[in-house]
C-alpha positions in Angstrom: -16.9 -128.9 28.1 -13.7 -129.8 27.7 -10.7 -131.5 30.4 -8.1 -131.2 33.0 -9.0 -133.1 35.9 -9.6 -131.4 38.8 -9.6 -128.1 36.5 -13.0 -128.8 35.5 -14.2 -127.3 38.8 -13.7 -124.0 37.2 -16.9 -125.6 34.7 -18.9 -125.5 37.8 -18.7 -122.4 38.9 -19.4 -120.6 35.3 -22.3 -123.0 35.5 -22.6 -121.3 38.8 -22.8 -117.9 38.2 -25.0 -118.2 34.8 -27.7 -120.0 37.2 -27.7 -117.1 39.6 -28.8 -114.8 36.4 -30.9 -117.7 34.9 -32.3 -120.4 36.7 -34.5 -122.0 34.7 -32.6 -122.4 31.6 -31.7 -125.2 29.7 -28.9 -126.6 27.7 -31.0 -129.1 25.1 -27.4 -130.2 24.0 -24.5 -131.5 26.2 -20.7 -132.5 25.6 -18.4 -133.7 27.4 -15.0 -135.3 27.3 -12.3 -136.3 30.2 -13.9 -134.6 33.3 -16.0 -132.3 31.6 -17.9 -135.7 30.9 -18.3 -135.9 34.7 -19.7 -132.3 34.5 -22.3 -132.9 31.6 -22.9 -136.8 32.8 -24.5 -134.9 36.0 -25.9 -132.2 34.7 -28.0 -133.9 32.0 -28.6 -136.9 34.3 -29.5 -134.7 37.8 -33.5 -133.7 38.6 -34.5 -130.6 39.2 -34.3 -127.0 36.9 -31.1 -125.7 36.4 -30.2 -124.1 39.6 -30.7 -126.5 41.3 -28.5 -128.9 39.6 -26.0 -126.6 39.4 -26.1 -126.1 42.9 -25.8 -129.5 43.9 -22.7 -130.4 42.0 -21.5 -127.3 43.2 -21.5 -129.1 46.2 -19.9 -132.9 45.5 -16.5 -130.1 43.6 -16.7 -128.6 47.0 -16.3 -131.3 49.1 -14.5 -133.8 46.6 -11.2 -135.5 47.9 -8.2 -136.8 46.3 -9.5 -140.6 48.8 -12.6 -140.4 46.6 -10.9 -140.3 43.2 -8.1 -142.9 43.7 -6.5 -144.8 46.7 -4.0 -142.5 47.8 -2.2 -144.5 50.9 1.0 -145.8 51.4 0.1 -149.4 50.6 -1.5 -148.6 47.3 1.0 -146.6 45.6 3.3 -148.5 46.7 2.2 -152.2 45.0 1.4 -150.6 42.3 4.7 -148.8 42.3 5.9 -152.3 42.6 5.0 -153.6 39.5 5.5 -151.1 37.3 9.5 -151.5 38.3 9.5 -155.4 37.5 7.6 -155.2 34.5 10.2 -152.9 33.0 12.9 -154.9 34.4 12.0 -157.7 33.5 11.2 -157.1 30.3 7.3 -157.5 30.6 7.8 -161.3 31.5 5.0 -163.2 31.6 5.7 -164.1 35.6 5.2 -159.9 36.6 1.7 -159.0 37.1 0.0 -156.7 34.2 -0.2 -153.0 36.4 -3.4 -150.9 35.3 -2.7 -147.6 35.4 -0.4 -145.9 37.7 -3.1 -145.6 40.7 -6.3 -147.4 41.2 -9.6 -145.2 40.5 -11.8 -148.0 42.2 -13.5 -145.3 44.7 -14.3 -142.6 41.6 -15.9 -145.5 40.2 -18.0 -145.4 43.9 -18.5 -141.6 43.8 -19.6 -141.2 40.6 -22.9 -144.3 41.1 -23.5 -142.0 44.6 -23.4 -138.7 43.0 -25.4 -139.6 40.0 -27.8 -142.1 41.9 -26.9 -144.7 40.0 -26.3 -148.2 42.1 -26.1 -150.3 38.8 -24.2 -148.0 36.5 -27.1 -146.5 34.5 -27.8 -143.0 34.2 -31.5 -143.2 34.3 -32.1 -139.3 35.1 -30.9 -139.1 31.6 -34.0 -140.5 29.9 -36.1 -138.3 31.7 -34.9 -135.2 31.1 -34.4 -136.2 27.7 -38.4 -135.9 27.6 -38.1 -132.4 29.3 -36.1 -130.5 27.5 -32.8 -131.8 26.9 -32.3 -133.6 23.3 -29.2 -135.4 23.2 -25.7 -136.2 25.1 -22.7 -136.9 23.9 -19.3 -138.3 26.0 -16.3 -139.3 24.3 -13.9 -141.4 24.6 -10.7 -142.5 22.8 -10.8 -146.4 21.6 -7.0 -147.6 22.7 -7.7 -150.2 19.8 -7.6 -148.2 16.9 -7.0 -144.7 18.0 -10.7 -143.6 17.0 -12.6 -141.0 18.6 -15.7 -142.2 19.9 -18.8 -140.1 21.1 -21.4 -141.6 22.8 -25.0 -140.3 22.8 -28.4 -141.0 24.4 -30.9 -138.8 22.5 -33.9 -138.1 20.8 -33.2 -139.8 17.7 -29.8 -137.6 16.3 -28.4 -139.1 13.5 -25.2 -140.7 14.0 -21.6 -139.9 11.9 -18.8 -141.1 10.4 -15.9 -139.3 10.4 -11.5 -140.1 9.5 -10.4 -141.3 13.6 -14.2 -140.4 15.1 -17.6 -141.5 15.1 -20.8 -141.9 16.8 -22.5 -144.8 19.1 -26.1 -144.9 20.2 -26.3 -146.4 23.7 -27.8 -146.4 27.0 -25.2 -144.0 28.7 -23.4 -145.4 32.1 -21.0 -144.7 35.0 -18.7 -147.0 32.8 -19.3 -144.2 29.8 -17.8 -141.7 32.2 -14.8 -143.2 33.6 -14.0 -144.7 30.7 -13.9 -140.4 29.3 -12.0 -139.4 32.4 -9.4 -142.0 32.6 -6.4 -139.9 32.4 -3.8 -142.2 30.1 -1.7 -143.9 31.7 -2.4 -142.2 35.6 -5.9 -143.9 35.4 -6.8 -147.5 33.8 -8.2 -148.0 30.9 -12.0 -149.2 31.0 -13.3 -151.8 28.9 -16.9 -150.4 26.9 -18.1 -153.9 25.2 -14.9 -155.7 23.4 -12.9 -152.7 23.5 -11.1 -150.5 26.1 -11.3 -147.1 26.4 -9.5 -143.9 28.0 -9.8 -140.3 28.1 -11.5 -138.6 25.2 -9.5 -136.1 24.4 -6.4 -138.2 23.0 -8.0 -138.4 19.7 -10.4 -135.9 19.9 -9.2 -133.2 17.0 -12.5 -131.8 16.7 -13.7 -131.2 20.5 -16.8 -128.7 18.8 -17.5 -131.1 16.1 -19.8 -133.6 19.1 -21.8 -130.4 19.6 -22.3 -130.1 16.0 -23.5 -133.6 14.7 -26.1 -133.4 16.9 -27.6 -130.0 15.8 -26.1 -127.3 17.7 -26.2 -123.6 16.2 -24.9 -121.8 19.1 -22.0 -123.3 21.0 -21.2 -122.1 24.8 -17.6 -124.2 25.6 -15.6 -124.0 28.8 -11.6 -124.2 28.7 -9.4 -125.0 31.5 -6.6 -123.8 29.9 -5.1 -120.6 31.2 -2.9 -118.7 28.3 -0.3 -117.1 29.3 0.9 -113.4 28.4 4.4 -113.1 27.2 5.8 -112.1 30.7 4.5 -114.3 32.9 7.3 -116.3 34.6 7.5 -120.1 33.5 11.4 -121.3 33.7 11.5 -123.7 36.5 12.7 -122.6 39.6 16.7 -123.3 40.3 17.5 -124.9 36.9 17.4 -124.1 33.1 16.0 -127.8 32.4 12.6 -128.4 33.2 11.5 -130.8 35.9 9.1 -134.2 34.3 6.0 -132.8 35.9 6.4 -129.6 34.0 6.7 -131.2 30.7 4.2 -133.4 31.2 2.1 -130.9 32.0 3.1 -129.2 28.7 2.1 -132.9 27.2 -0.8 -133.0 28.4 -2.2 -129.4 27.6 -1.1 -130.1 24.1 -3.2 -133.2 23.7 -6.3 -132.3 26.0 -7.0 -129.0 25.6 -4.9 -127.2 23.0 -7.0 -128.7 20.1 -9.9 -126.5 21.2 -8.4 -123.7 20.9 -7.4 -124.8 16.8 -11.3 -126.4 16.8 -12.9 -122.6 17.7 -10.4 -120.7 14.9 -11.3 -123.3 12.0 -15.3 -122.7 13.7 -14.5 -119.3 12.1 -13.0 -119.8 8.7 -15.7 -122.2 8.3 -18.8 -119.7 9.2 -16.8 -116.8 6.8 -17.1 -118.9 4.2 -20.3 -120.5 4.6 -21.8 -116.6 4.9 -20.2 -115.6 1.7 -21.6 -119.3 -0.3 -25.4 -119.1 -1.4 -27.4 -121.7 0.3 -27.9 -124.5 -2.9 -23.5 -124.7 -2.5 -23.0 -124.8 1.1 -23.1 -128.7 0.7 -25.3 -129.0 3.4 -23.3 -126.8 6.6 -24.4 -124.3 8.7 -23.2 -121.1 10.3 -22.6 -121.8 14.1 -22.3 -119.6 16.7 -19.7 -119.8 18.9 -18.9 -118.2 22.3 -15.6 -119.4 24.5 -14.9 -118.8 28.4 -11.2 -119.6 29.8 -9.6 -118.7 33.1 -8.6 -115.0 33.4 -5.5 -116.3 35.9 -3.1 -119.4 36.1 -5.1 -121.9 37.5 -1.3 -124.5 37.9 0.4 -121.9 39.5 -2.7 -121.8 41.9 -2.3 -125.5 42.4 1.1 -125.1 43.7 -0.3 -122.7 46.6 -3.0 -126.0 48.0 -0.2 -128.5 47.6 0.9 -129.5 50.9 -3.0 -130.5 51.4 -2.3 -133.4 49.4 -2.1 -137.1 50.9 1.8 -137.0 52.3 2.2 -140.4 50.1 0.8 -138.9 46.7 2.5 -135.1 47.5 5.9 -137.6 48.5 5.9 -139.1 44.7 4.2 -135.9 42.7 7.3 -133.8 44.4 9.5 -136.5 42.8 8.3 -135.3 39.8 9.8 -131.4 40.4 6.0 -130.4 41.1 8.1 -128.1 43.7 10.8 -126.9 41.0 8.1 -125.0 38.8 6.2 -122.2 39.3 3.1 -123.3 37.2 2.5 -127.1 37.7 0.6 -128.1 35.3 0.3 -131.6 36.0 -0.3 -131.7 39.3 -3.5 -128.8 38.6 -5.1 -131.8 37.4 -4.9 -134.0 40.0 -5.4 -131.5 42.7 -8.2 -132.6 43.9 -9.2 -131.6 47.0 -11.8 -129.2 48.8 -9.9 -125.6 49.5 -8.1 -125.8 46.0 -11.1 -127.1 44.1 -13.3 -123.9 45.6 -11.0 -121.2 44.8 -11.6 -122.8 41.5 -14.8 -122.9 41.4 -14.9 -118.9 42.8 -12.9 -117.9 39.3 -14.8 -119.6 37.2 -17.9 -117.7 39.1 -16.2 -114.6 39.0 -14.8 -114.2 35.3 -18.6 -115.4 34.1 -19.9 -112.7 36.7 -17.2 -110.3 34.7 -18.7 -111.2 31.0 -22.8 -111.8 32.4 -23.8 -109.2 30.0 -22.2 -111.1 26.7 -22.8 -114.4 28.1 -26.7 -113.4 28.4 -26.9 -111.8 25.5 -25.3 -114.8 23.3 -27.8 -117.0 25.4 -30.6 -115.1 24.1 -29.6 -115.8 20.7 -27.4 -112.7 19.9 -25.3 -113.2 17.2 -21.3 -112.5 18.4 -18.6 -110.7 15.5 -16.5 -113.9 15.0 -12.7 -113.9 15.6 -11.8 -111.4 12.6 -13.2 -108.4 14.1 -13.0 -109.6 18.3 -9.6 -111.2 18.1 -9.2 -115.1 18.9 -8.6 -115.2 22.9 -12.0 -112.9 23.4 -14.1 -116.0 21.6 
């Protein structure tokens, strides 16, 4: 499960639809990055069968509010803005306080501890589930010091890996690993893990499917929150030919956190076709891995604009200053729209999309091999 901020509610809708048909389904390997790490951690940590976990996760997203993710009152936002302003105009003087992110995410830490039943931050339910069907869990962050992508793994002895700019580390997963993976750069403060500061795992993860592959997956269900526009969908800002900051930031966030999944899917398909044409002794340890990807059928960002008025007034005022009302598709707004009415609508979209493809989904989950991209066309993967 990948990133996308509040759009990760779409993943919960997909899981909820699957659970209606396969309530006792087991995913032996779970990997997540950014907001998807929150869903991954919950599914790996919670007790009960698949349907029970999904139902509880759906309830959490249905009632999630902005105040449970970060402090959005006028005083908190003003203090942060003042720190940034003083630091910028002072040339980073030693007298200026060093701000950590644009918002205070301490409410998210408290929310996650409650949701994950962890007073001390340790995800003890993961160890319990590793004894009853779960094999491995991976949560990916970015080490800000080295720029490396780090996947923190708790498993039943899965081998470690090290590749250029990405590696795995065996750990006992905690709330802090989840907080780090979901720490949207600049906007959310970085999280200290050991001696290093870590942020959103999507920044440096050039191969989003790789953690699942390294952990042994031969079939991958990937749930993207990235809507692919048609050529006819209007995307120009309203009233101006120059894109507002909100539109530019949204395009940047999509490119950094979501687009690499599409590229990785294409690479996986190419490698699969090469492997099957080689005799086993020449495959260098590689194996085919089959992929099914689900993505939104409608524009989640356009949907966010319909609920913008539900945001806390001070935060809404701040966002409008970036131009969220000047574009028909406010990508950045869709990632921080932590309001129940919006997340419920996004979950419903995920459920509807999954139901429409349920025969394909169930066949894939039961082991049916899907045609490659060459046969189906990329966006149907």
